[in-house]
C-alpha angles and dihedrals in degrees: 000000000000120000092246089055090058090051091048091050093049093044089050089056090049090051090050089051091050091051094048091050095043094240127147125204093268092054093046092048090052092050090049095045088236134133113265093226091052092050091046091053092049094047090047091052092243092118127035119259113242125206090242091053092048094052090045089055092047091049093046090051093041090229121172122222087248091056087052093049090242130129113277092236089072087073089070091050092052092048093049092049092050090050092051092062 
């Protein structure tokens, strides 16, 4: 699977989370503390998705690893990274 395909998969899960929670890009950007135009470009595939952006989106949406279709042990990784900051 190409790298861009992984990003597309993850961004698709983020979009699903936004829809389930009734959030638009502006609301998600505000929760993340990010610029709306930056988030728009990432969600549109115009800018690459970084790991930091992905975890900020997941945290802002309060998504579980299961909702993302990822192994549950990634939750511990995300929590440990957040605590290191």
